SEFI-181043 format. One record per residue (C-alpha): z, y, x; residue number from 1. Coordinates in nm, 2 decimals. Last residue first. Layout:
! SEFI-181043
c3, c2, c1, nr
Z, Y, X, NUM
...
//
This chain:
! SEFI-181043
c3, c2, c1, nr
1.72, -24.79, -12.20, 368
1.74, -24.69, -11.81, 367
1.57, -24.97, -11.70, 366
1.65, -25.08, -11.36, 365
1.41, -24.97, -11.08, 364
1.07, -25.17, -11.04, 363
0.95, -25.38, -10.69, 362
1.05, -25.70, -10.85, 361
1.21, -25.62, -11.20, 360
1.59, -25.52, -11.21, 359
1.77, -25.77, -11.43, 358
1.85, -25.63, -11.78, 357
2.21, -25.55, -11.85, 356
2.42, -25.74, -12.06, 355
2.80, -25.61, -12.09, 354
2.82, -25.71, -12.45, 353
2.72, -26.07, -12.35, 352
3.04, -26.24, -12.41, 351
3.12, -26.62, -12.37, 350
3.38, -26.77, -12.63, 349
3.70, -26.93, -12.45, 348
3.68, -27.28, -12.46, 347
3.70, -27.43, -12.77, 346
4.00, -27.66, -12.87, 345
4.04, -28.07, -12.92, 344
4.11, -28.06, -12.55, 343
4.50, -28.09, -12.57, 342
4.54, -28.43, -12.40, 341
4.71, -28.54, -12.73, 340
4.46, -28.37, -12.93, 339
4.12, -28.50, -12.75, 338
4.34, -28.84, -12.76, 337
4.34, -28.86, -13.16, 336
3.99, -28.67, -13.20, 335
3.81, -28.90, -12.99, 334
3.95, -29.22, -13.13, 333
3.93, -29.08, -13.47, 332
3.53, -29.05, -13.39, 331
3.49, -29.38, -13.23, 330
3.63, -29.54, -13.53, 329
3.43, -29.36, -13.75, 328
3.11, -29.51, -13.54, 327
3.25, -29.83, -13.59, 326
3.32, -29.78, -14.00, 325
2.98, -29.64, -14.07, 324
2.77, -29.37, -13.91, 323
2.64, -29.23, -13.61, 322
2.78, -28.91, -13.43, 321
2.47, -28.72, -13.26, 320
2.20, -28.90, -13.47, 319
2.39, -28.80, -13.78, 318
2.39, -28.43, -13.75, 317
1.99, -28.42, -13.79, 316
1.84, -28.73, -13.83, 315
1.68, -28.96, -13.55, 314
1.86, -29.27, -13.63, 313
1.81, -29.54, -13.36, 312
1.87, -29.92, -13.35, 311
1.88, -29.97, -13.71, 310
2.10, -30.11, -13.93, 309
2.26, -29.78, -14.05, 308
2.31, -29.62, -13.71, 307
2.66, -29.73, -13.61, 306
2.62, -30.09, -13.70, 305
2.30, -30.12, -13.53, 304
2.49, -29.98, -13.22, 303
2.73, -30.25, -13.27, 302
2.50, -30.50, -13.27, 301
2.31, -30.40, -12.96, 300
2.63, -30.41, -12.80, 299
2.73, -30.75, -12.90, 298
2.39, -30.90, -12.82, 297
2.39, -30.75, -12.51, 296
2.71, -30.85, -12.39, 295
2.62, -31.18, -12.16, 294
2.30, -31.01, -12.04, 293
2.47, -30.70, -11.92, 292
2.28, -30.57, -11.61, 291
1.91, -30.71, -11.63, 290
1.90, -30.75, -12.01, 289
2.11, -30.46, -12.11, 288
1.88, -30.23, -11.86, 287
1.57, -30.38, -12.04, 286
1.70, -30.28, -12.41, 285
1.76, -29.92, -12.24, 284
1.42, -29.91, -12.14, 283
1.26, -30.04, -12.45, 282
1.46, -29.79, -12.70, 281
1.41, -29.51, -12.45, 280
1.03, -29.54, -12.53, 279
1.07, -29.37, -12.87, 278
1.43, -29.24, -12.95, 277
1.75, -29.42, -12.82, 276
2.04, -29.21, -12.88, 275
2.38, -29.33, -12.76, 274
2.67, -29.16, -12.98, 273
2.77, -28.76, -12.83, 272
3.12, -28.66, -12.70, 271
3.30, -28.33, -12.65, 270
3.58, -28.21, -12.48, 269
3.77, -27.89, -12.40, 268
3.99, -27.72, -12.10, 267
3.92, -27.99, -11.83, 266
4.16, -27.94, -11.54, 265
4.13, -28.23, -11.33, 264
4.44, -28.40, -11.55, 263
4.26, -28.31, -11.87, 262
3.93, -28.50, -11.73, 261
4.13, -28.79, -11.64, 260
4.31, -28.81, -11.93, 259
3.99, -28.77, -12.15, 258
3.84, -29.06, -11.96, 257
4.09, -29.30, -12.02, 256
4.15, -29.24, -12.40, 255
3.71, -29.26, -12.41, 254
3.71, -29.60, -12.18, 253
3.70, -29.84, -12.50, 252
3.37, -29.67, -12.58, 251
3.23, -29.75, -12.25, 250
3.02, -30.08, -12.34, 249
3.05, -30.23, -12.66, 248
2.92, -29.90, -12.83, 247
2.74, -29.71, -12.59, 246
2.96, -29.37, -12.59, 245
2.71, -29.11, -12.46, 244
2.86, -28.86, -12.34, 243
3.20, -28.80, -12.26, 242
3.12, -28.42, -12.20, 241
3.43, -28.24, -12.03, 240
3.43, -27.90, -12.11, 239
3.49, -27.67, -11.83, 238
3.62, -27.29, -11.79, 237
3.55, -27.16, -11.44, 236
3.85, -27.00, -11.30, 235
3.82, -27.14, -10.94, 234
4.08, -27.43, -11.00, 233
3.90, -27.51, -11.30, 232
3.57, -27.54, -11.09, 231
3.75, -27.72, -10.81, 230
3.89, -28.00, -11.06, 229
3.60, -28.01, -11.28, 228
3.42, -28.10, -10.96, 227
3.65, -28.35, -10.86, 226
3.63, -28.52, -11.18, 225
3.25, -28.55, -11.09, 224
3.31, -28.70, -10.76, 223
3.54, -28.95, -10.88, 222
3.29, -29.06, -11.14, 221
3.03, -29.13, -10.91, 220
2.75, -28.84, -10.85, 219
2.44, -28.92, -10.96, 218
2.11, -29.12, -10.87, 217
2.17, -29.46, -11.01, 216
2.29, -29.35, -11.36, 215
2.33, -29.69, -11.54, 214
2.40, -29.95, -11.26, 213
2.57, -29.69, -11.00, 212
2.80, -29.58, -11.31, 211
2.88, -29.95, -11.42, 210
3.01, -29.98, -11.04, 209
3.19, -29.68, -11.02, 208
3.40, -29.71, -11.35, 207
3.54, -29.42, -11.46, 206
3.27, -29.40, -11.77, 205
3.08, -29.16, -11.95, 204
3.17, -28.84, -11.77, 203
2.92, -28.54, -11.82, 202
3.04, -28.21, -11.68, 201
3.01, -27.88, -11.91, 200
3.05, -27.54, -11.71, 199
3.09, -27.23, -11.84, 198
2.99, -26.89, -11.77, 197
2.97, -26.53, -11.89, 196
3.30, -26.43, -11.94, 195
3.34, -26.17, -11.67, 194
3.57, -26.40, -11.48, 193
3.33, -26.71, -11.54, 192
3.07, -26.49, -11.37, 191
3.32, -26.40, -11.08, 190
3.36, -26.79, -11.04, 189
3.01, -26.92, -11.12, 188
2.83, -26.69, -10.82, 187
3.04, -26.80, -10.54, 186
3.11, -27.15, -10.71, 185
2.74, -27.22, -10.66, 184
2.81, -27.54, -10.43, 183
3.06, -27.65, -10.70, 182
2.73, -27.78, -10.92, 181
2.66, -28.02, -10.67, 180
2.88, -28.21, -10.83, 179
2.62, -28.38, -11.07, 178
2.68, -28.48, -11.43, 177
2.53, -28.14, -11.55, 176
2.54, -27.91, -11.88, 175
2.57, -27.52, -11.77, 174
2.63, -27.25, -12.05, 173
2.50, -26.90, -12.00, 172
2.63, -26.53, -12.07, 171
2.38, -26.27, -11.91, 170
2.56, -26.01, -11.69, 169
2.24, -25.90, -11.60, 168
2.30, -25.98, -11.21, 167
2.47, -26.32, -11.27, 166
2.20, -26.44, -11.47, 165
1.93, -26.34, -11.20, 164
2.16, -26.50, -10.94, 163
2.20, -26.81, -11.15, 162
1.84, -26.85, -11.17, 161
1.79, -26.85, -10.81, 160
2.08, -27.09, -10.82, 159
1.89, -27.35, -11.04, 158
1.60, -27.32, -10.85, 157
1.78, -27.42, -10.54, 156
1.45, -27.62, -10.39, 155
1.62, -27.86, -10.14, 154
1.98, -27.90, -10.29, 153
1.79, -27.89, -10.61, 152
1.61, -28.19, -10.54, 151
1.90, -28.42, -10.64, 150
1.96, -28.32, -11.00, 149
2.15, -28.02, -11.02, 148
1.94, -27.90, -11.33, 147
1.99, -28.19, -11.52, 146
1.71, -28.25, -11.80, 145
1.70, -28.13, -12.13, 144
1.95, -27.85, -12.26, 143
1.99, -27.81, -11.87, 142
2.06, -27.43, -11.86, 141
2.18, -27.33, -12.19, 140
2.15, -26.95, -12.25, 139
2.40, -26.76, -12.45, 138
2.25, -26.47, -12.68, 137
2.15, -26.16, -12.48, 136
1.94, -26.04, -12.80, 135
1.63, -26.01, -12.60, 134
1.38, -25.79, -12.82, 133
1.31, -25.52, -12.54, 132
1.22, -25.81, -12.31, 131
1.38, -25.78, -11.95, 130
1.54, -26.08, -11.98, 129
1.18, -26.24, -11.98, 128
1.09, -26.10, -11.69, 127
1.39, -26.20, -11.51, 126
1.37, -26.56, -11.61, 125
1.02, -26.59, -11.51, 124
1.07, -26.46, -11.14, 123
1.38, -26.73, -11.14, 122
1.19, -26.99, -11.26, 121
0.86, -26.93, -11.02, 120
0.91, -27.29, -10.87, 119
0.94, -27.45, -11.18, 118
0.93, -27.82, -11.09, 117
0.79, -28.14, -11.23, 116
0.92, -28.43, -11.12, 115
0.73, -28.76, -11.09, 114
0.98, -29.03, -11.01, 113
1.22, -29.03, -11.27, 112
1.02, -28.99, -11.59, 111
0.74, -29.17, -11.43, 110
0.93, -29.49, -11.39, 109
0.99, -29.50, -11.76, 108
0.92, -29.26, -11.98, 107
0.55, -29.30, -11.92, 106
0.30, -28.99, -11.80, 105
0.03, -28.77, -11.99, 104
0.26, -28.46, -12.01, 103
0.35, -28.52, -12.36, 102
0.47, -28.89, -12.27, 101
0.72, -28.70, -12.03, 100
0.93, -28.57, -12.31, 99
1.03, -28.93, -12.40, 98
1.24, -28.94, -12.13, 97
1.46, -28.68, -12.25, 96
1.69, -28.92, -12.47, 95
1.81, -29.03, -12.10, 94
1.97, -29.42, -12.14, 93
1.88, -29.57, -11.84, 92
1.97, -29.26, -11.62, 91
1.75, -29.20, -11.36, 90
1.91, -28.94, -11.20, 89
1.55, -28.84, -11.04, 88
1.49, -28.64, -11.38, 87
1.18, -28.52, -11.54, 86
1.09, -28.17, -11.62, 85
1.29, -27.91, -11.40, 84
1.37, -27.56, -11.41, 83
1.51, -27.58, -11.75, 82
1.63, -27.30, -11.96, 81
1.78, -27.29, -12.31, 80
1.82, -27.06, -12.63, 79
1.97, -27.14, -12.94, 78
2.28, -27.31, -12.84, 77
2.52, -27.56, -13.01, 76
2.26, -27.83, -13.12, 75
2.31, -28.00, -13.46, 74
2.12, -27.76, -13.67, 73
1.80, -27.78, -13.42, 72
1.67, -27.46, -13.39, 71
1.55, -27.42, -13.02, 70
1.43, -27.13, -12.84, 69
1.31, -27.20, -12.50, 68
1.34, -26.97, -12.16, 67
1.11, -27.04, -11.89, 66
0.77, -26.89, -11.98, 65
0.42, -26.93, -11.84, 64
0.47, -27.28, -11.73, 63
0.30, -27.39, -11.41, 62
0.52, -27.68, -11.33, 61
0.43, -27.79, -10.95, 60
0.46, -28.18, -10.91, 59
0.74, -28.32, -10.71, 58
0.72, -28.69, -10.56, 57
0.93, -28.93, -10.58, 56
0.90, -29.23, -10.37, 55
0.90, -29.59, -10.55, 54
1.00, -29.90, -10.36, 53
0.84, -30.19, -10.54, 52
0.53, -30.12, -10.32, 51
0.75, -30.29, -10.05, 50
0.65, -30.58, -10.26, 49
0.32, -30.58, -10.05, 48
0.51, -30.75, -9.74, 47
0.55, -31.08, -9.90, 46
0.90, -31.22, -9.91, 45
0.92, -31.28, -10.29, 44
0.55, -31.46, -10.30, 43
0.29, -31.25, -10.45, 42
0.03, -31.35, -10.72, 41
0.25, -31.26, -10.97, 40
0.28, -30.89, -10.86, 39
0.02, -30.76, -11.12, 38
0.07, -30.36, -11.11, 37
0.02, -30.19, -11.45, 36
-0.24, -29.91, -11.57, 35
-0.22, -29.79, -11.93, 34
-0.42, -29.77, -12.22, 33
-0.46, -29.57, -12.58, 32
-0.23, -29.29, -12.48, 31
0.01, -29.10, -12.69, 30
0.28, -29.41, -12.72, 29
0.28, -29.38, -12.35, 28
0.33, -29.76, -12.26, 27
0.64, -29.84, -12.11, 26
0.67, -29.81, -11.71, 25
0.99, -30.04, -11.66, 24
1.20, -30.06, -11.35, 23
1.39, -29.77, -11.54, 22
1.75, -29.67, -11.32, 21
1.55, -29.68, -10.99, 20
1.69, -29.83, -10.65, 19
1.38, -30.12, -10.61, 18
1.11, -30.12, -10.88, 17
1.13, -30.42, -11.11, 16
0.86, -30.71, -11.07, 15
0.64, -30.70, -11.34, 14
0.59, -31.05, -11.52, 13
0.71, -30.87, -11.87, 12
1.02, -31.08, -12.03, 11
1.23, -30.76, -12.01, 10
1.00, -30.63, -12.28, 9
0.75, -30.33, -12.21, 8
0.47, -30.58, -12.34, 7
0.13, -30.53, -12.20, 6
-0.14, -30.29, -12.33, 5
-0.43, -30.33, -12.07, 4
-0.63, -30.16, -11.80, 3
-0.59, -30.36, -11.49, 2
-0.48, -30.31, -11.13, 1
//
């Protein structure tokens, strides 16, 4: 191991990790040095290459709060909770990756192999919903990383939070790309009947092979459509999120995705253009070099065309939709087919009028 500042380009000599979305460990922009493995002296058959199979580790997150407030003008919610930081789904394009840099880790392999878990998430939520100042506004679950990533099957932190929200009659909206959300239909269905739950399912391709490469450890497209069908059949309002749209890669699938989602029972739709902030850009560029080398020049050119000549645009409002002729073409395509399939309206609004603070551990319910 050596403390160096290597290139994070696809030409880096480090061999990629097996079974991960991002084989890179790009330099942390807040750290002056980083450690890198040097595999150059090894033969492909060398047993030491087993080190390329990077295990996932789960680290306790001792945060003292769980509800975070957002004031971004282009984000449709004010409050959110995230039981996990980092995400094992390993999506190459994930805009949340740079958050790991603030924790002293990298936005590549660390983001998807070092997952911070808030084991006391439900207890914190129970306390914070009891604050006299709590406005009972909608809480988004997974405003950053997916609350139904694989470890949720074991830890059940998201389910514990849902149990608190259901008890409090607190409105919430879930965003996920994992069919595991249907496990909690016993909670979500009665919450939806009380107008306190919506679910948004991300579907950005119907191509199973593309999904496996782009989002290696999440549910395949067919499973997500089945999740929409099951949620809708149980009375849970579902929005399909065609996100992210990657110009030149999956934008042509938008009409088919919207039709498939409508057929599965989705009631609304939205889309977001690819975002490549900070270390996400080299990770995505490496993904293109490995999985779409021939299409890479066109894809990057269309991204730049949609971002004012840049690979990323962090300006509010523009960052979600892009600008220019190609971005407008994507926008118009979405509008036409969302209207055609009846997905252009909003879901029924959530209702916090019947909110009641949940019972605190070892205490009686508040009277006022």
